[in-house]
TIPA-152443 format. One record per residue (C-alpha): residue in one letter; z, x negated, y negated. Coordinates in steps of 0.25 Angstrom, whole numbers, plus 2048, in hexadecimal, padded with zeros to 3 digits. Layout:
N
aZXY
...
***
This chain:
698
m4CCB5BB9D
q4C4B56B91
g4CBB57B84
w4D9B56B8A
a4E2B4BB8D
k4ECB4BB99
r4FBB4AB95
w508B4BB9C
f511B57B96
h520B59B98
l527B65B93
s536B64B91
h540B6FB93
h542B6FB84
g533B73B82
i52EB66B7E
l520B63B83
s51CB54B83
y511B4CB88
s50DB3EB8C
a501B37B92
s507B37BA0
q513B3BBA7
g51FB33BA2
g517B2DB97
v51BB2CB88
t51CB3AB81
r510B3BB78
g514B48B71
s51CB55B73
i51DB64B6E
q528B6EB6E
i522B7BB76
l52EB84B72
v529B85B64
s51AB84B67
t510B8FB68
i509B8DB76
s4FCB93B7A
y4F6B94B88
k4E7B94B8C
p4E8B97B9B
n4D9B96B9D
l4D8B89B97
r4E5B84B9C
q4E9B80B8E
i4F7B81B87
n4F8B7FB78
i506B7CB72
d507B7DB63
s514B79B5D
g50FB7AB4E
t50EB6BB4C
m506B67B58
l4FDB6DB63
y4FDB6AB71
q4F0B6EB79
l4F3B6DB88
k4EAB70B94
t4EEB70BA2
l4E5B6BBAE
t4E7B77BB6
e4EBB86BB5
a4F7B83BBD
d4FCB79BB3
f4F9B82BA8
n501B8EBAE
y50CB84BB1
w50DB7FBA2
q50CB8DB9C
t518B91BA5
v520B85BA2
l51EB86B93
t520B95B92
n52DB94B9A
i533B89B92
r530B91B85
r536B9EB8B
k542B97B8F
h545B91B82
n542B9EB7B
n54CBA5B84
e557B9BB80
d554B9CB72
s554BABB72
a562BABB79
a568BA1B6F
n562BA9B63
d568BB6B68
m575BB0B66
l572BABB58
s568BB6B52
p572BC0B4D
i579BB5B44
a56CBB0B3F
l567BBDB3C
h574BC1B35
d573BB5B2C
d565BB6B29
i565BC5B25
r572BC2B1D
n56ABB8B15
s55DBC0B13
s55ABCDB0B
l553BD4B15
s556BE3B18
v55DBE7B25
h551BEEB2B
n54ABE1B2C
s555BDAB33
s54FBDCB41
s542BD5B3E
i549BCAB37
g552BC8B42
k546BC6B4B
r540BBCB42
l54DBB4B40
s550BB4B4E
s543BAFB52
s544BA5B47
s552BA0B4B
r54DB9FB59
y541B97B55
d54AB8EB4D
q553B8BB58
r548B88B62
k540B7FB58
i54CB77B55
r550B75B63
a542B72B67
e541B67B5C
i54EB61B60
e54AB60B6F
q53CB5AB6B
g543B51B62
l54CB4CB6E
d540B4BB77
t539B42B6C
a545B3AB6B
c546B37B7A
s537B33B7A
h53AB2AB6E
q546B24B76
e53DB21B81
t532B1AB78
v53DB12B72
s542B0DB7F
s534B09B83
v532B01B76
a53FAFAB79
n53AAF7B87
t52DAF2B82
i534AE9B78
e53DAE3B83
s530AE0B8B
l52AADAB7F
k536AD1B7D
q535ACCB8B
v526AC9B89
l529AC1B7D
i534AB9B84
n52BAB6B8F
n51FAB3B86
d516ABDB8E
l50CABFB83
k502AC6B8B
s50CAD2B8D
i50EAD4B7E
q502ADCB7B
g505AE7B85
l513AE8B80
m50FAE8B72
e506AF4B74
k510AFBB7C
l51AAF9B71
e511AFEB66
q50FB0BB6E
q51EB0DB70
r520B0AB61
l516B15B5D
l51DB1FB66
m52BB1BB60
i526B1EB52
t520B2BB56
g52DB2FB5E
a535B2BB52
k52DB34B49
d52DB40B52
q53CB3FB53
v53EB3FB44
s534B4BB43
q53BB52B4E
w549B51B48
r544B55B3A
n53EB61B40
v54CB65B45
q552B62B38
s548B6AB31
y54AB76B3A
f559B76B38
n557B75B29
t54EB81B29
l557B89B32
s563B86B29
h55CB8AB1D
r557B97B24
r565B9AB29
s56BB98B1B
g563BA3B15
s55BB99B0C
l54EB9EB11
s552BADB11
p549BB1B06
n53DBADB0E
i541BB7B19
i540BC3B10
a533BCAB13
s52CBCDB06
d522BD7B0B
a51FBDFB18
n515BD5B1D
q51FBCAB1D
q529BD3B24
a51FBD6B2F
a51BBC7B31
a52ABC4B33
v52CBCEB3D
a51FBCBB45
s523BBCB45
a531BBFB4A
q52CBC8B55
g523BBCB5A
d516BC3B58
d510BB7B51
m514BA8B4E
i514BA3B40
p50DB95B41
e516B89B3E
d512B80B33
n50CB73B37
s506B69B2E
e501B5FB38
l4FFB5EB47
t508B53B4A
f514B52B54
h51EB55B49
r51EB5EB3D
p520B5AB2E
e52EB5DB2A
s529B65B1E
d524B6FB28
y532B74B2C
s536B79B1E
s52DB85B20
r530B92B1A
y537B9DB22
s52BBA6B22
e523B9BB29
q52CB9BB35
f526B9CB43
f52DBA1B4F
d52DBA0B5E
a521B99B64
e517BA0B6C
d50FB9FB79
i501BA4B78
l4F8BA6B84
l4E9BA4B7F
s4DDBA9B87
g4D6B9CB85
e4CABA3B7F
e4CCB9CB72
d4C3B91B6E
d4C9B84B72
d4C3B7DB67
d4CCB85B5D
e4D8B80B65
a4D4B72B64
d4D3B73B55
i4E2B76B54
v4E5B68B5A
d4DCB61B51
q4E0B68B44
t4EDB67B3C
s4F1B72B33
s4FCB78B2B
m4FFB87B2A
t501B8CB1C
c505B9BB19
d506BA3B0C
d514BA6B09
d511BB4B05
s50ABB8B12
s50FBB8B20
d501BBBB26
e4FDBAFB2F
n4EFBB1B2C
n4F2BACB1E
c4F5B9FB23
e4EBB93B21
t4EAB87B2A
q4E8B7BB22
s4E2B6FB29
n4E7B61B27
e4E0B54B29
e4DDB54B38
v4E2B49B41
l4D9B46B4D
d4E0B48B5A
l4D8B45B67
t4E4B47B71
s4DDB53B76
v4D1B4BB7A
a4D2B46B88
n4D1B37B8B
c4C6B34B95
v4C4B29B9F
r4BAB1FB98
r4B1B14B9F
t4B5B06BA0
r4A8AFFBA0
l499B02B9C
p48FB07BA7
s488AFABA7
p48BAEBBA3
a482AE5B99
v475AE1B9F
a46CADDB93
d46DAD0B8D
a46FAD1B7E
g469AC3B7C
s45BAC8B7F
a45AACFB72
l45CAC3B6A
s44DAC1B69
v44DACEB61
i458ACCB57
r453ABDB54
k447AC4B4E
n450ACCB44
v459AC1B3E
g461AC7B32
k45CAD5B35
d465AE1B37
l464AE3B46
s468AF2B46
t45AAF5B40
i453AEEB4B
a450AF3B59
m457AEAB63
p456AE9B72
i461AF1B79
s466AE4B80
m46CAE1B72
n475AEDB73
e482AF1B79
p484AFFB7E
l48BB04B72
n486B0AB65
m48AB07B57
l490B15B56
q499B11B62
k49CB03B5C
a4A2B0BB50
c4ABB12B59
e4AFB05B60
e4B6B01B53
l4C1B0AB57
e4C5B03B64
y4D2AFFB5E
c4D4B0CB56
e4E3B0CB5A
l4E5B03B4E
l4E1B0EB45
e4EBB17B4C
k4F6B0DB4A
a4F2B0BB3B
s4F4B1AB39
q502B1AB3E
l507B0FB34
e50EB12B27
d50BB05B20
s4FDB04B1A
l4FCAF5B1C
e4FFAF7B2B
r4F4B02B2B
l4EAAF9B24
m4EEAEEB2E
y4EAAF6B3A
v4DDAFBB34
v4DAAEDB32
v4DDAEAB41
f4D4AF6B45
s4C8AF1B3D
i4C9AE3B44
s4CCAE9B52
s4BEAEFB52
y4B8AE1B54
a4C0ADEB61
s4B6AE4B6B
s4AAADCB65
q4AFACFB6B
y4AAAD3B78
r49CAD7B73
t491ACDB71
g483ACEB6D
r480ADDB6E
k47FAE8B63
p482AF7B65
f477B01B65
n472B06B58
p474B15B57
m469B1FB54
m469B27B47
t474B32B48
e479B2DB55
t488B30B57
y494B2BB5F
e4A1B32B61
n4ADB2DB68
i4BAB35B6B
r4C5B2CB70
p4D2B34B73
d4D8B27B79
k4D6B20B6B
g4D8B2DB63
f4CBB2CB5B
r4BEB33B5B
f4B2B2CB55
i4A4B30B50
s499B27B4B
e48AB2AB47
k47EB21B42
v47CB26B34
s471B1DB2F
h466B16B36
n462B0CB2C
p46CB06B29
l473B08B36
i480B10B32
i48BB14B3B
a495B1FB37
a4A2B21B3F
h4AEB29B3E
a4BBB29B47
e4C8B31B46
s4D5B30B4D
r4E3B36B4C
g4E7B29B44
f4DAB25B3C
k4CCB28B37
y4C1B1DB38
w4B3B1DB33
q4A8B14B2F
s49AB14B2A
t494B07B2D
y486B00B2C
i484AF7B38
k47AAECB39
s478ADFB40
k470AD2B3D
f46CAC6B45
w46DAB9B3E
g466AB0B48
k472AACB50
s47DAB7B4D
m47CAC6B4C
e484ACDB40
f489ADBB42
m48DAE2B35
t494AEFB33
d493AF3B24
g49BAFEB20
t4A9B03B1E
f4B3B07B29
h4BEB12B25
v4CCB15B2B
t4D6B1FB27
l4E3B21B2E
t4EAB2FB31
g4F6B31B29
h4F3B27B1E
d4EAB27B12
d4E4B19B16
h4D5B17B15
y4D0B0AB1B
t4C3B04B1A
f4BDAF7B20
f4B0AF0B23
k4ACAE6B2D
p4A7AD8B2D
s49AAD3B34
s49AAD0B43
w492AC5B49
m48DAC2B56
k48CAB3B57
n484AA9B5F
m479AB4B64
i46EAAAB67
a476A9FB6E
g484A9BB71
e490AA4B73
k48FAB2B6D
y49BAB7B66
l49EAC2B5C
e4A5ABFB4F
h4AAAC8B43
s4ABAC1B36
g4AEAC4B28
e4B8ACDB20
c4BAADBB1F
k4C4AE4B17
v4CDAEFB1C
q4D2AF8B10
n4DBB03B0E
l4D5B0BB03
t4E1B13B01
t4ECB08AFF
g4E3AFDAFB
e4E8AF4B06
y4DDAECB0D
a4DBAE1B17
v4D0AD6B18
i4CCAD2B26
t4C6AC5B29
f4BEAC2B35
k4BDAB3B37
e4B1AACB3C
g4B3AA4B49
t4B5A95B49
g4B4A8AB53
g4ABA8AB5F
g49DA83B61
l48FA86B5B
f48CA90B67
s499A95B6A
a4A3A9FB65
p4AEA9BB5B
t4BBA97B62
k4C3A9EB57
r4BDAABB53
n4C0ABAB51
d4CCAB7B47
v4CFAC2B3D
i4D9AC3B31
a4DCACFB2A
t4E4ACEB1D
l4EBADBB17
y4EDADDB09
n4F5AE8B01
s4F0AF0AF6
q4F3AE5AEC
g4EBADBAF4
q4F6AD3AFA
k4F5ACEB08
v500AD5B10
r4FCAD4B1F
r4F2ACCB28
v4ECACFB35
v4E6AC4B3E
g4E0AC2B4C
k4D3AC3B53
w4CAAD0B53
s4C7ACDB61
e4D6ACCB66
a4E2AD1B5D
l4E7AD2B4F
a4F5AD0B4A
e4FCAD1B3D
e502AC5B36
v510ACBB34
g514AC8B26
m508AC0B24
d50EAB5B2D
k504AAFB36
s50EAACB41
k513ABAB42
l508AC3B49
s509AD2B4C
v4FEAD7B56
l4F7AE3B50
w4EBAE4B5A
t4E6ADEB67
a4D7AE0B6C
r4D6AE6B79
s4CEADFB84
p4C0AE6B87
g4C7AEEB93
i4B9AEDB9B
p4B8AE5BA7
d4ACADBBA5
h4AAAE0B97
e4A1AD4B94
k497ADAB9D
y498AE7B96
f494AE3B88
g4A2ADEB85
f4A6AEDB83
t4B5AF0B82
k4BAAFDB89
f4B9B05B7C
a4ABB00B7A
t4A7B04B88
e4ACB12B86
l4A5B15B79
n497B19B80
e49EB21B8B
i49DB30B8C
t4AAB35B90
e4AFB44B93
i4B3B44B84
e4A4B42B80
e49DB49B8C
g495B55B87
k49BB54B79
l492B49B72
p486B4CB69
i478B47B6D
t47AB3CB62
d485B35B69
t483B26B6D
r489B29B7B
l47CB31B7E
r472B26B79
p469B23B85
d466B14B82
q474B10B80
l478B17B8D
l46DB10B95
y471B03B8F
e480B05B92
k47BB08BA1
g474AFABA1
l466B01BA1
i460AF7B97
d451AFAB97
k453B09B97
a45DB08B8C
d453AFFB84
n448B09B86
e451B15B82
k455B0DB75
l447B0BB71
r443B1AB74
m44FB1FB6B
e44DB15B60
q43EB1AB5F
k443B29B60
q44CB26B54
r441B20B4C
e438B2CB4E
r443B35B4B
r445B2EB3E
k437B2FB3A
e437B3EB3D
f442B3FB33
e43CB37B28
a42FB3FB2A
s436B4CB28
g43FB47B1D
k44CB49B25
e458B40B24
w45EB3BB31
n46DB3EB2D
p479B3BB35
r481B47B3A
w490B44B3A
f492B3AB2E
t48FB3CB20
k48DB32B15
e497B30B0A
g493B25B00
n48FB19B08
e497B1EB15
w495B28B20
v4A1B30B24
y4A4B3AB2F
a4A0B48B2B
g4AAB4EB34
q4A1B57B3D
y49FB4FB4A
w4ACB53B51
p4ACB61B4D
t49EB62B52
r4A1B5BB5F
e4ADB65B61
t4A3B71B61
g498B6AB69
q48EB6FB5F
w486B63B5B
p47BB64B51
k46FB6AB57
d465B62B4D
q469B55B53
f45DB4FB59
p45EB45B66
l460B37B62
w45BB31B6F
***
């Protein structure tokens, strides 16, 4: 099912619905169904569970599964409702007597008030019990995680004792995952017990009569609203300030008039627009009501900053190699580039054999191969640690280049676009060619933990023996939950020994990563290689050093290593104590040398998966015929197609110039010297209504 991810669900007898990636796997999240509103769509086999602080959208594979889950969910809620009613029958006379004694309402209203207070008391008991049970469930999961961490530490100790260094990396990655689970579990427990504490405090205040003035109905409308709510004709929405797995403590100090009562089960016909349902998942909102009115239509929904969540998008099986290995010799194009020494090669038509089957728009996306470093940074409290991981991310983008030699990406056509949605990595990405001369690429990516954008002027020059690749422009990163705004730029890259000898790629020079908010920054130095002969690669190369400075300009941290292998922090600026921050992954492709030196991530960039099938605009790179032919190894056909497309673009440009039209990008707008995402691509993609005035590019 496209747009859905398979998960294993478990429903406890306490009404806690939890899920994991597979049966017996680590619990990823849970929701208490006893205090949630559940809606059913039989014709879509869809179940929506809304607790007020989170929304679960579930879809069964078969109708039988749907009927089974609907029955189970309904029965367990009915069972708990009956238990609550029985317990409340014993307590309600006392509660009613106490509350009436502390109020100034007349006797003839006692019936409706009794219903309201009885419903409220029953809800309080259920809510508190549900929170306690979910808290205990969370504690048990946390206990299992702690045990796993202890076992991993014990294994790590044995590895260190036996000096089995090859096993360390896997154990460290496992330990890091378990560490994050521990942190999340601990936060969930604290939140859970604070909820219970807050409920008891609210209940205590109410029973003491301190909130009794708010019970008094000031007019007929308020009395009618109270009676309707007590009778269960409607449900007053619960305040929620953000869609997270716990609710801020302040939300539980709500006014008595904002109470909500028993949860509902709703059967929907399924005729509603599914896009409207999906919007609920992506948006976070808070409900604010006028104190002087009980009409729910007077409530306004105020949207907070959205946090991207791709968990509803299904992962897909991706290819593990290109359709064809490289069949063209890049060296055959040297006769062409020799005639253009010192010129910007991006403005010169080159033989297709000089290319790799990727586009510059896709290369911009390849920068995000190690985006998990930014996700990690967003979870850190210390600003210098966040800066350190952003620095490591900026260096990690070079890792895949070590396997590539002698080829350049395709130049995009004007207003050509490229999108990439990666649920497995948690981001979505859009890029567009926004300027033809000079060649400028604009790109924007967003994830749950970060936003990333760039507007870069790309050029390359041949200097007689080496080729220089320059990326002029600024890269930007912001992190969710923090005010940080990072900027950085990149040094030049060089392809050495292009005419004779052993070709190799080298990055050299300095760049700066700066936190514009705090003033902290880092200077990264890519060192030139040393050693080796006249026609061989240096024996010592790919070294990089990053020095971090606080806002006063004092050196506080240092990161060292190789951009091609791994990076580590010198703990306490002590060169003898290293803490590994990042390790480059192997290409992950059998015989990757034969397939342009692509890593697995690069191999997947030009593939049309079920996520893109039928959803792409006509401008997307994946539909470009010359690149597709070249990827399949059909060199001559690809070369002819490339020449045809370039001629078509020249003719189109002349038509625009003759008519006085401007060839403007569609999805990015210029602000100062930079191009920024205008915010319309993804909403347009959702509707499928691509602009009708877009002419074919190829």
